N, C-alpha and C positions, 0 to 999 in steps of 0.2 A: 389361404388362396382361395379364391371363388371358383368353382370349378365349372359353375353355367356359363362362364364366361367362353368356354370352351366348345360348348355341345354343340354338335351339329342342327340348325335349326330343318323344321320340317319344312317341306317347300309345298305340301299342301297347304299348309294353314298360311304361309308365305304368299301363295301364288292365288288360292281361291278364297282364305279367312276361314277355311273349316278345316277342325282337327280331323288325324287322319287315326285309324284304330291303334296304332304304337306311338302314339302322342302320349309322352308321360314316362316310356320307358328308362330313357336316360337318366331323370332327375329320380323316379323310385329305385334305378339301379344305385346313385348314390346315397340315396337315404337306406339301403340296406347295409351298403361299405361301411356307414357312421353307425350303425347298429339302431336306427330307426322302424325297426319291423313293421309295426302297423300303420306308419304314415306312408311306407313304401305299398304296402297293398292298397290302402285308401289313392294312392295316387295311380296306380297302374295296379289293375287285380290280378296279372296274367304273370307278374314280374316272378314267381316263385318256380310256376311250371316252365315258365320260361327260361328261368335259370336250370334246372333240372333237365329239362331240354338242351341245351346248349352242355350241360355236364355227361350225359347220355351220348350226345354228338363227338366230342372229344374222345370218350371212351371207345366211341365206333371205329374210330382213325387208327387211335393207338394201340386197342386189345384188337387183332385181327382174331383170338381164338376163341371168341364170342358172338353170336350174332345178336345186334341189338337192334335190328329194323322192323320188331314187332314194336318194341318199348316205345322208339321211336315214333313209329305211326300214331301208333295211341295216344303219344303227351302231343303231337303236332294235332291232332284231332282237339282233344282237350284243351289245349291252348287256343287253337281258334273259336273253339265255343266261349271259352271264357273272355275274350278278345270282343268278340261280335256283340256277347250280352252287354259287356261293360259298355260298350262302344256307343250301343242304340238307349243304354241307360244316360249316359252322358249327353247324349243327342236329345231325347227325347223326353224324358222324366227329370233331368237336373236341370 
């Protein structure tokens, strides 16, 4: 089955021809699920911090006895930095 046929297209790339900072995240997630971890990182460097973020976000909603706010904020900041750096690298250096 070709999963790429069912992926959501990037509106920024479709409308303006420019990739957004999130371009490649879906394909990278598929690569993680297939077990190709290094290719997933090269496709979208923020994939692992993004997965950690969503994991802790799920815990935040499920486990009300612990406060995950600080961890979520830190992961969001780290993820934002990685996404921005990778986007700038892709747009101006690569």
